[in-house]
C-alpha positions as CSV (number, residue, x, y, z in Angstrom):
1,M,73.4,96.6,98.9
2,A,74.0,92.7,97.3
3,D,73.1,94.2,94.0
4,Q,75.6,96.8,94.4
5,R,78.3,94.0,95.6
6,E,77.5,91.5,92.8
7,R,77.8,94.9,89.9
8,E,81.7,95.3,91.9
9,N,82.3,91.5,91.3
10,S,81.3,91.8,88.5
11,R,82.7,94.3,86.9
12,T,85.7,93.7,83.8
13,L,89.4,93.4,85.2
14,S,92.1,95.4,84.4
15,A,95.0,93.5,82.9
16,A,97.3,93.9,86.4
17,E,93.6,92.7,88.2
18,Q,93.7,89.8,85.6
19,R,97.3,89.4,86.3
20,R,96.9,89.3,90.1
21,K,93.7,87.1,90.1
22,A,96.2,84.3,88.0
23,A,98.9,84.2,90.9
24,F,96.5,84.9,93.9
25,E,95.2,81.4,92.7
26,R,97.8,79.8,92.3
27,K,99.1,80.8,96.1
28,K,95.6,79.9,97.2
29,A,96.1,76.2,95.6
30,E,99.5,76.2,97.1
31,L,98.0,76.9,100.5
32,E,95.2,74.7,100.6
33,A,97.5,71.6,99.6
34,A,99.4,72.8,102.4
35,G,95.8,72.7,104.4
36,Y,95.0,75.8,104.7
37,T,91.4,77.1,105.0
38,E,90.0,80.1,102.9
39,Y,88.1,83.0,104.7
40,D,87.0,86.0,102.9
41,L,87.2,88.8,104.4
42,T,86.4,91.3,101.9
43,I,83.6,94.1,101.8
44,G,81.9,95.9,99.0
45,L,83.2,99.0,98.0
46,A,80.3,101.1,98.3
47,Q,80.0,99.5,102.1
48,A,83.3,100.1,102.8
49,N,82.9,104.1,101.8
50,V,79.6,104.2,103.8
51,L,81.4,102.7,106.9
52,A,84.6,104.7,106.5
53,V,82.4,108.0,107.1
54,V,80.9,106.0,110.0
55,L,84.1,104.9,112.0
56,A,86.3,107.8,111.0
57,L,83.4,110.2,112.8
58,P,84.3,109.1,116.5
59,P,88.6,110.3,116.2
60,V,87.6,113.4,114.3
61,I,84.8,114.2,117.4
62,L,87.5,113.7,119.9
63,L,90.1,115.6,117.9
64,C,87.5,118.1,117.3
65,A,87.3,118.7,121.3
66,G,90.7,118.5,121.7
67,F,91.2,121.4,119.6
68,V,88.3,123.7,121.0
69,L,89.7,122.6,124.8
70,Y,93.1,123.8,123.9
71,N,92.8,126.7,121.6
72,R,89.7,127.7,123.1
73,E,88.0,128.3,119.9
74,L,86.4,126.3,117.1
75,P,88.9,125.2,114.3
76,L,86.0,127.8,111.9
77,P,86.0,127.4,107.5
78,F,89.3,129.7,106.7
79,G,88.9,131.9,103.4
80,L,88.8,130.8,99.7
81,L,93.0,130.7,99.4
82,P,93.4,128.5,102.3
83,S,90.5,126.1,101.7
84,L,91.8,125.8,98.6
85,A,95.6,125.6,99.6
86,V,94.7,122.7,101.7
87,L,92.4,121.0,99.1
88,A,95.8,120.7,97.1
89,V,98.2,119.1,99.8
90,F,94.7,116.5,100.6
91,F,94.9,115.1,97.1
92,A,98.5,115.0,97.0
93,L,98.7,113.8,100.2
94,I,96.4,110.6,98.8
95,A,99.2,109.1,96.5
96,V,101.6,109.7,99.1
97,H,99.2,107.6,101.3
98,E,99.1,104.5,99.2
99,L,102.9,104.8,99.1
100,I,102.8,104.6,102.8
101,H,100.4,101.6,102.4
102,G,103.5,100.1,100.3
103,L,106.4,101.0,102.3
104,T,104.7,99.2,105.2
105,W,104.1,96.0,103.7
106,A,106.9,96.0,101.5
107,H,109.2,95.8,104.5
108,Y,107.6,92.7,106.3
109,A,106.9,90.9,102.9
110,P,109.2,88.5,101.9
111,G,109.9,89.7,98.3
112,G,110.0,93.5,99.4
113,W,108.9,96.0,96.5
114,K,108.3,92.8,94.2
115,A,105.0,92.1,96.3
116,V,103.4,95.6,96.2
117,E,101.7,97.1,93.4
118,F,99.4,100.5,92.6
119,G,96.5,100.8,90.6
120,F,93.0,102.8,90.3
121,I,89.8,101.6,89.9
122,R,88.3,104.2,87.5
123,E,85.0,103.0,88.4
124,Y,85.3,104.2,91.5
125,L,87.7,107.0,91.5
126,T,89.3,104.8,93.7
127,P,93.2,104.3,94.0
128,Y,94.7,101.5,96.0
129,C,98.0,100.1,96.9
130,T,97.8,95.7,97.6
131,C,100.6,93.2,98.7
132,S,100.6,89.8,96.9
133,E,101.9,87.9,99.3
134,P,100.9,86.5,103.0
135,L,101.3,88.7,106.0
136,T,100.4,88.3,109.8
137,R,97.4,89.9,111.1
138,G,99.7,92.1,112.8
139,Q,101.7,93.4,110.0
140,Y,98.7,93.5,107.7
141,V,97.2,95.7,110.2
142,L,99.9,97.9,110.4
143,G,100.3,98.7,106.6
144,A,96.4,99.1,107.2
145,L,96.6,102.2,109.5
146,M,100.0,103.4,108.7
147,P,98.8,106.2,106.3
148,T,96.2,107.3,108.5
149,L,98.3,107.6,111.5
150,V,100.8,109.2,109.6
151,L,98.7,112.0,107.3
152,G,95.7,111.9,109.2
153,V,96.3,111.6,113.3
154,L,99.8,113.2,113.5
155,P,99.0,116.4,111.3
156,A,96.2,116.9,113.4
157,L,97.5,116.6,116.9
158,I,100.3,119.5,115.7
159,G,97.6,121.1,114.4
160,I,95.9,121.2,117.8
161,F,98.9,122.1,119.6
162,L,100.4,124.9,116.8
163,G,96.7,126.2,116.9
164,S,96.8,126.1,113.1
165,A,93.0,124.8,111.8
166,A,94.4,124.9,108.0
167,V,96.9,121.9,109.7
168,F,94.2,120.5,111.8
169,A,91.7,120.5,108.6
170,V,94.6,118.5,106.4
171,G,94.6,115.6,109.1
172,I,90.8,115.6,109.4
173,L,90.8,115.3,105.8
174,L,93.6,112.8,105.8
175,I,92.0,110.6,108.9
176,F,88.0,110.2,106.4
177,G,90.3,109.8,103.7
178,G,91.2,106.8,105.8
179,G,88.0,105.4,106.7
180,G,88.1,102.5,104.1
181,D,90.8,101.4,105.9
182,L,89.5,101.5,109.1
183,A,86.5,99.6,107.9
184,L,89.0,96.7,106.5
185,V,90.6,96.7,109.6
186,G,87.9,96.4,111.9
187,K,86.4,93.3,109.9
188,L,89.5,92.1,109.8
189,L,90.2,92.2,114.0
190,C,86.6,91.3,114.7
191,W,87.2,87.9,112.8
192,R,88.0,85.2,115.1
193,S,91.1,82.9,113.3
194,P,90.5,79.3,114.3
195,S,94.1,78.9,114.2
196,S,97.5,80.9,115.3
197,D,98.5,80.0,112.0
198,T,96.9,82.6,110.1
199,R,98.4,84.6,106.8
200,Y,96.4,87.7,105.1
201,I,96.5,87.9,101.3
202,D,95.1,91.1,99.5
203,H,92.0,90.3,97.2
204,P,93.5,90.6,93.7
205,Y,90.7,92.7,93.0
206,Q,87.8,93.4,95.1
207,C,88.4,95.1,98.5
208,G,89.8,93.9,101.2
209,V,91.7,91.0,102.4
210,V,91.7,87.2,102.2
211,A,92.5,85.3,105.6
212,F,94.3,81.3,104.8
213,A,94.2,79.7,108.4
214,G,95.8,76.9,109.2
215,K,95.4,73.2,111.0
């Protein structure tokens, strides 16, 4: 795992990542000059992918149990065409997932949409949305979880009440798709800040957030 993390950290940065890194270093210097201390809360992409499955399983199991109890049947696999349609909707909503991150963080960031940027890490086939301005813990967590709630949990619940295995399947897939966000939020919430004045900024090219705690 350590070797994998080292490979991730040593990968060649894109022009956008280099630009964000320079902006992050300027913001970091500004905050440290004001008395803030940096705490790295990032995690490796490989670790995030493993935790994504582990953390998504409990809500998925709970929702599957809800489908069975409410509909008296299992959300069993369906035919080829409906399966392809579910996958098509899932891949289309991945882009919407990142957009919801951006919409939520832009709402709280002083710079609005100027603080939000979208990208794609080709080595890991990973789309992302990042916010370059400091946010409170609540604001960051809400932005991180909002896509999974809106595109994952909500459709799964709708699928349960409609008795629609297809709608339910889309929700379940997008809960797994948001598992990486659950991993980031889990690490953030498990960390105890030494100060009530703490700001959270997305790392410019790694997976996760950097906290800056005031005195």
